[in-house]
C-alpha positions in Angstrom: 72.5 73.7 33.9 70.7 71.7 36.5 67.3 72.9 35.4 68.0 72.0 31.8 69.0 68.5 32.8 65.8 68.1 34.8 63.7 69.4 31.9 65.4 66.9 29.5 64.9 64.1 32.0 61.2 64.8 32.2 60.9 64.9 28.4 62.7 61.6 28.2 60.3 60.0 30.6 57.3 61.2 28.7 58.8 60.0 25.4 59.5 56.6 27.0 55.9 56.3 28.3 54.5 57.3 24.8 56.8 54.8 23.0 55.9 52.1 25.6 52.1 52.7 25.0 52.6 52.7 21.2 54.3 49.3 21.3 51.5 47.9 23.4 48.2 49.0 21.8 44.9 48.0 23.3 41.2 48.8 23.5 39.1 50.0 26.4 35.3 49.3 26.5 33.2 51.2 29.0 29.5 50.4 29.4 27.5 52.5 31.8 23.6 53.0 32.0 23.1 52.0 28.4 26.1 54.0 27.3 29.0 52.3 25.6 32.4 53.9 25.0 35.2 52.2 23.2 38.6 53.8 22.7 42.3 53.1 22.9 44.3 53.1 26.1 46.4 56.1 25.0 43.3 58.2 24.4 41.9 57.2 27.8 45.1 58.2 29.6 45.2 61.6 27.7 41.5 62.2 28.7 42.2 61.5 32.4 45.2 63.9 32.3 43.1 66.6 30.8 40.3 66.1 33.4 42.9 66.3 36.2 44.4 69.5 34.9 41.0 71.2 34.5 40.0 70.2 38.0 43.2 71.6 39.5 42.8 74.9 37.6 39.2 75.2 38.7 40.0 74.5 42.3 42.7 77.1 42.4 40.4 79.7 40.8 37.7 78.9 43.3 40.1 79.3 46.1 41.1 82.7 44.9 37.5 83.8 44.6 36.9 82.7 48.2 40.1 84.4 49.4 39.4 87.8 47.9 37.9 89.3 51.1 40.7 88.0 53.3 43.3 89.3 50.8 41.7 92.7 50.7 41.7 92.8 54.5 45.4 91.7 54.7 46.5 94.2 52.2 44.7 97.0 54.1 46.4 95.9 57.3 49.8 95.8 55.6 49.3 99.3 54.2 48.1 100.6 57.7 51.2 99.0 59.4 53.5 100.4 56.8 52.1 103.9 57.3 52.3 103.4 61.1 56.0 102.5 61.0 56.6 105.4 58.7 54.9 107.7 61.3 57.0 106.1 64.1 60.2 106.7 62.2 59.3 110.3 61.4 58.4 110.8 65.0 61.9 109.6 66.1 63.5 111.9 63.6 61.4 114.8 65.0 62.6 114.0 68.5 66.2 113.9 67.4 65.7 117.2 65.7 64.1 118.8 68.7 60.7 119.5 67.1 58.1 118.8 69.9 54.9 119.6 67.9 56.0 117.4 65.0 57.0 114.6 67.3 53.7 114.7 69.1 51.7 114.7 65.8 53.6 111.6 64.5 53.3 109.9 67.8 49.5 110.2 67.7 49.3 109.0 64.1 51.6 106.0 64.9 49.5 105.2 68.0 46.3 105.2 65.8 47.7 103.2 62.9 49.7 100.6 64.9 48.0 98.2 67.2 51.2 97.7 69.2 51.2 100.2 72.1 54.7 99.2 73.3 56.2 100.6 70.1 54.4 103.9 70.3 54.6 104.6 74.1 58.3 105.4 74.0 57.8 107.9 71.2 54.9 109.4 73.0 56.9 109.7 76.2 59.8 111.3 74.4 57.5 113.7 72.6 55.9 114.7 75.9 59.4 115.3 77.5 60.4 117.4 74.5 57.3 119.4 74.9 57.9 119.9 78.6 55.0 117.8 79.8 56.8 115.8 82.4 53.6 114.4 83.9 52.5 112.9 80.6 55.9 111.5 80.0 55.8 109.9 83.4 52.4 108.3 82.7 53.7 106.8 79.4 56.8 105.4 81.1 54.7 104.0 84.0 52.5 102.2 81.4 55.6 100.7 79.9 56.2 98.9 83.2 53.1 96.8 82.6 54.6 95.0 79.6 57.7 92.7 80.0 59.0 93.8 76.7 59.1 97.5 77.5 59.6 97.4 81.3 63.3 98.0 81.0 62.8 101.0 78.8 60.2 102.4 81.1 62.5 102.0 84.1 65.2 103.9 82.3 62.9 106.8 81.4 61.6 107.0 84.9 65.1 106.9 86.3 66.2 109.9 84.1 63.1 111.8 85.1 63.7 111.2 88.8 67.3 112.5 88.4 66.0 115.7 86.7 63.5 116.2 89.5 66.2 115.7 92.1 64.4 112.5 93.5 67.6 110.7 94.4 65.9 107.8 96.3 63.4 107.3 93.5 66.1 107.2 90.9 68.1 104.7 93.0 65.1 102.4 93.3 64.5 102.5 89.5 68.2 101.7 89.0 67.9 98.7 91.4 64.9 97.3 89.5 66.7 97.8 86.2 69.7 95.9 87.6 67.4 93.0 88.6 66.3 92.7 84.9 69.6 93.3 83.1 72.6 93.4 85.5 75.1 93.3 82.7 74.0 96.6 81.0 76.7 99.3 81.3 74.4 102.2 82.0 72.6 100.3 84.7 75.8 99.6 86.6 77.1 103.2 86.1 73.8 104.7 87.3 73.7 102.3 90.3 77.3 103.3 91.2 76.8 107.1 90.8 73.4 107.2 92.6 74.6 105.0 95.5 77.5 107.4 96.1 75.2 110.4 96.0 72.8 108.7 98.4 75.7 107.7 100.7 75.1 104.0 100.2 78.8 103.2 99.9 78.5 99.4 100.3 76.1 99.4 97.3 78.6 101.4 95.3 81.3 98.9 96.1 79.0 96.1 94.8 78.5 98.0 91.6 82.3 98.4 91.2 82.7 94.6 91.7 80.0 93.8 89.2 81.4 96.2 86.6 84.9 94.6 86.9 83.5 91.1 86.7 81.8 92.0 83.4 84.9 93.8 82.1 83.1 97.1 81.9 86.0 98.8 83.7 89.7 97.8 83.8 91.5 96.3 86.8 93.3 99.6 87.8 90.1 101.6 87.6 88.3 99.1 89.8 91.2 99.1 92.4 91.2 102.9 92.5 87.4 103.1 92.9 87.4 100.5 95.7 90.3 102.3 97.5 88.5 105.7 97.4 85.2 104.2 98.6 86.9 102.3 101.4 88.7 105.5 102.4 85.4 107.3 102.7 84.0 104.3 104.7 87.0 104.5 107.0 86.5 108.2 107.6 82.8 107.6 108.3 83.5 104.7 110.7 86.1 106.8 112.5 83.6 109.7 112.9 81.1 107.3 114.4 83.6 105.8 116.8 83.8 102.4 115.1 87.6 102.1 115.3 87.8 98.4 114.3 85.8 99.0 111.0 87.8 102.2 110.3 91.1 100.4 110.7 90.1 97.5 108.4 88.7 99.9 105.7 91.8 102.1 105.8 94.2 99.2 105.6 92.5 97.7 102.6 92.3 101.1 100.9 96.1 101.6 101.4 96.8 98.1 100.0 94.9 99.1 96.9 96.2 102.7 96.6 99.2 103.4 98.8 99.3 107.1 97.7 95.8 107.9 99.2 96.8 110.4 101.9 93.3 110.5 103.6 93.4 106.7 104.2 96.9 107.0 105.6 95.7 109.8 107.9 92.8 107.7 109.2 95.1 104.7 109.9 97.8 106.7 111.6 95.3 108.6 113.8 93.7 105.4 114.9 97.1 104.0 115.9 97.9 107.2 117.8 94.6 106.9 119.6 95.5 103.4 120.6 98.9 104.5 122.0 100.8 102.8 119.2 103.0 105.7 118.3 105.8 103.7 116.9 103.5 101.8 114.5 101.8 105.0 113.5 105.2 106.6 112.7 106.2 103.7 110.5 102.8 103.8 108.7 103.3 107.6 108.1 106.8 107.1 106.8 105.6 104.5 104.4 102.8 106.8 103.2 105.3 109.7 102.8 107.3 107.6 100.3 104.2 107.4 98.1 102.7 110.9 98.6 104.2 113.5 100.8 101.6 115.8 102.4 101.8 118.5 105.1 99.0 116.8 107.1 101.2 113.8 107.6 103.9 115.9 109.3 101.5 116.9 112.0 100.5 113.3 112.6 104.1 112.2 112.6 104.9 114.7 115.3 102.0 113.5 117.4 103.2 109.9 116.9 106.7 110.8 117.9 106.4 113.9 120.2 109.4 116.1 120.9 110.2 118.4 123.8 112.2 121.0 121.9 112.0 122.6 118.5 115.4 121.1 117.6 114.0 117.6 118.4 111.0 118.4 116.3 113.3 119.4 113.4 115.2 116.1 113.8 111.9 114.2 113.7 110.8 116.0 110.5 114.1 115.3 108.9 113.7 111.5 109.6 110.3 111.6 107.9 111.3 113.7 104.9 114.3 111.5 104.2 111.8 109.0 102.8 111.3 111.4 99.9 114.1 113.9 100.1 113.7 115.5 96.7 110.0 116.3 97.0 108.8 119.9 97.4 106.7 119.0 100.5 109.8 117.5 102.1 111.9 120.6 101.6 109.0 122.9 102.8 108.4 120.8 105.9 112.2 120.9 106.7 112.3 124.6 106.1 109.5 125.3 108.5 110.9 123.0 111.2 114.4 124.5 110.8 112.9 128.0 111.1 111.2 127.2 114.3 114.4 125.6 115.6 116.3 128.7 114.7 118.6 126.8 112.3 118.8 129.7 110.0 121.2 128.3 107.4 119.2 125.1 107.1 115.9 127.0 107.0 117.1 129.2 104.1 118.5 126.2 102.2 115.4 124.1 102.5 112.9 127.0 101.8 114.9 128.0 98.7 114.8 124.4 97.5 111.1 124.3 98.1 110.5 127.5 96.2 112.6 126.9 93.2 112.6 129.5 90.5 109.0 130.6 91.3 108.4 130.3 95.1 104.8 129.9 96.3 103.0 132.3 98.6 103.8 130.1 101.6 107.5 129.9 100.8 107.6 133.7 100.4 106.0 134.2 103.8 108.4 131.8 105.5 111.3 133.6 103.9 109.9 136.9 105.1 109.7 135.5 108.6 113.3 134.2 108.3 114.6 137.6 107.3 112.8 139.3 110.2 113.9 136.7 112.8 117.5 136.1 111.7 118.7 139.6 110.8 115.8 141.9 111.9 115.8 142.9 108.2 112.4 144.6 107.9 113.0 145.7 104.3 113.8 142.2 103.1 110.7 140.9 104.9 108.6 143.5 103.1 110.1 142.5 99.8 109.2 138.8 100.4 105.7 139.7 101.5 105.3 141.8 98.3 106.4 138.8 96.3 103.9 136.7 98.2 101.0 138.8 96.9 101.9 137.8 93.3 103.3 134.3 94.0 101.5 131.1 93.0 98.9 130.0 95.5 99.7 127.2 98.0 98.5 123.7 97.1 95.1 122.8 98.4 92.4 120.1 97.9 91.0 121.1 94.5 88.3 119.5 92.5 89.8 118.9 89.1 86.3 119.0 87.4 84.7 122.2 88.7 87.7 123.8 90.5 86.0 124.0 93.9 88.4 124.0 96.9 87.8 122.1 100.1 89.4 122.2 103.6 89.8 118.4 103.5 89.7 115.6 100.9 86.3 114.3 99.8 85.4 111.2 97.8 82.6 113.0 96.0 82.7 116.7 95.2 80.0 118.5 97.1 79.8 121.2 94.4 79.6 119.2 91.1 79.1 115.6 92.5 82.1 114.2 90.6 83.6 111.0 92.1 87.3 110.9 93.0 88.1 114.4 91.6 90.0 116.0 94.5 93.7 116.4 94.1 96.4 118.2 96.2 97.5 120.8 93.7 97.9 124.5 93.2 94.6 126.4 92.7 94.1 129.4 90.4 95.7 132.7 91.6 92.3 134.4 92.3 91.9 135.0 96.0 95.5 134.0 96.8 97.9 136.3 98.6 95.3 137.6 101.1 97.4 136.7 104.1 100.5 138.3 102.7 98.6 141.5 101.8 97.3 141.8 105.3 100.7 141.1 106.9 102.4 143.6 104.5 99.8 146.2 105.3 100.5 145.8 109.1 104.3 146.0 108.5 104.0 149.2 106.4 101.7 150.9 108.9 103.7 149.9 112.0 106.1 152.8 111.6 109.4 152.4 113.4 108.1 150.0 115.9 109.1 146.4 116.2 106.7 144.3 114.1 106.8 140.6 114.8 106.3 138.7 111.6 106.2 135.4 113.5 103.2 136.6 115.6 101.5 138.0 112.5 101.8 134.6 110.7 101.1 132.3 113.6 102.3 129.4 111.5 103.5 126.1 112.9 105.8 123.5 111.4 102.9 121.7 109.8 102.2 124.7 107.5 98.8 125.5 109.1 98.1 129.0 110.4 95.4 131.0 112.1 93.1 133.3 110.2 95.0 134.8 107.2 96.7 131.6 106.2 93.4 129.8 106.0 91.8 132.5 104.0 94.6 132.2 101.5 94.1 128.5 101.1 
């Protein structure tokens, strides 16, 4: 509609001009070098318009003639670029499909057709990696560092290569350089966190956690947990190095963030005991027990509040376990302590409560000792030890990722390298029951003698034993 209005407006203007000229006739006389031309004004104007139109058409045609070489060159360049991008795309598809020869062929063709090396170096590097030529891939990635536009991609490629080659320090250095360029990129922060942990640079790992939280890459609870675990490891390290003040601060902050972290509670309590602050240590252990009962805390509690007799030790353990009376570890600790104090009825009640419908190997062994010591019932002791060979294994520090067991908690699994994967839980049955098997064998070959189950077990109130017990856990 608008175009039609514009067209009619133009026609109206032309008609107006024609009518205006028709109402105002006139003659034009031109004399030039003996030539004389006489015509009307309307004819003169029409002649000027025709001359202008012919001049414009001639100028445009001449421009096209002059631009033919340039247009030919531009068209050739466009076709070359189009084929180059097509080769680049096909090369990426070949990389994704796992076809090294095809990827390398397309990479060479794209490199020949495109006059932009940054676009083709990544494809060439990936094709080299796919073909197993790590040195060539490294050369391509290193060349990418020379261009600001591809430096970040080059760093990522070199970082991954360093990780595959086991060059931990090299990978960490590339991660730091990538962080300087783009600190907000998720994979950069994740790599910096993981590599710092593996390299033992815990402070750097803490910084990566803080940066990830600041940029909302991890939620608040995840950040608190990671901080707590790293601080616990820092506390253990400082304690081993004799830096008590640092260890105390680290452990306290870790427990503020994650009160259920038993390793942090152990470090803090041990430091208090070393400083002759037994009462404060006992209170700290009681608080930790309310969040996460653990047998190692029982041993520390008895060090913080020493007792002269087994009955006093039993009373101490009861005071601790009252903080979480329904937990299995509370019942088991009370059962052990009552057994040592020769409180037979209490020992049986607590051990049966700890065992439930399916008592663990440790509970079966304790009940075997109870039958032997209370009633000298060798047959009942044998029955419990037989059950122990098939009972669920005792809880241990177990990596929830790879299943590896460790004697003590670790922030990073030494087997699979997973962070914060150790949990106090029941391991698979394989290998469990070894202590019960050996004890049962000694009982069955002892004849009519007087076997001493307590000596065979050598187990104290904390649940730790010499030899066979350790083999089982």
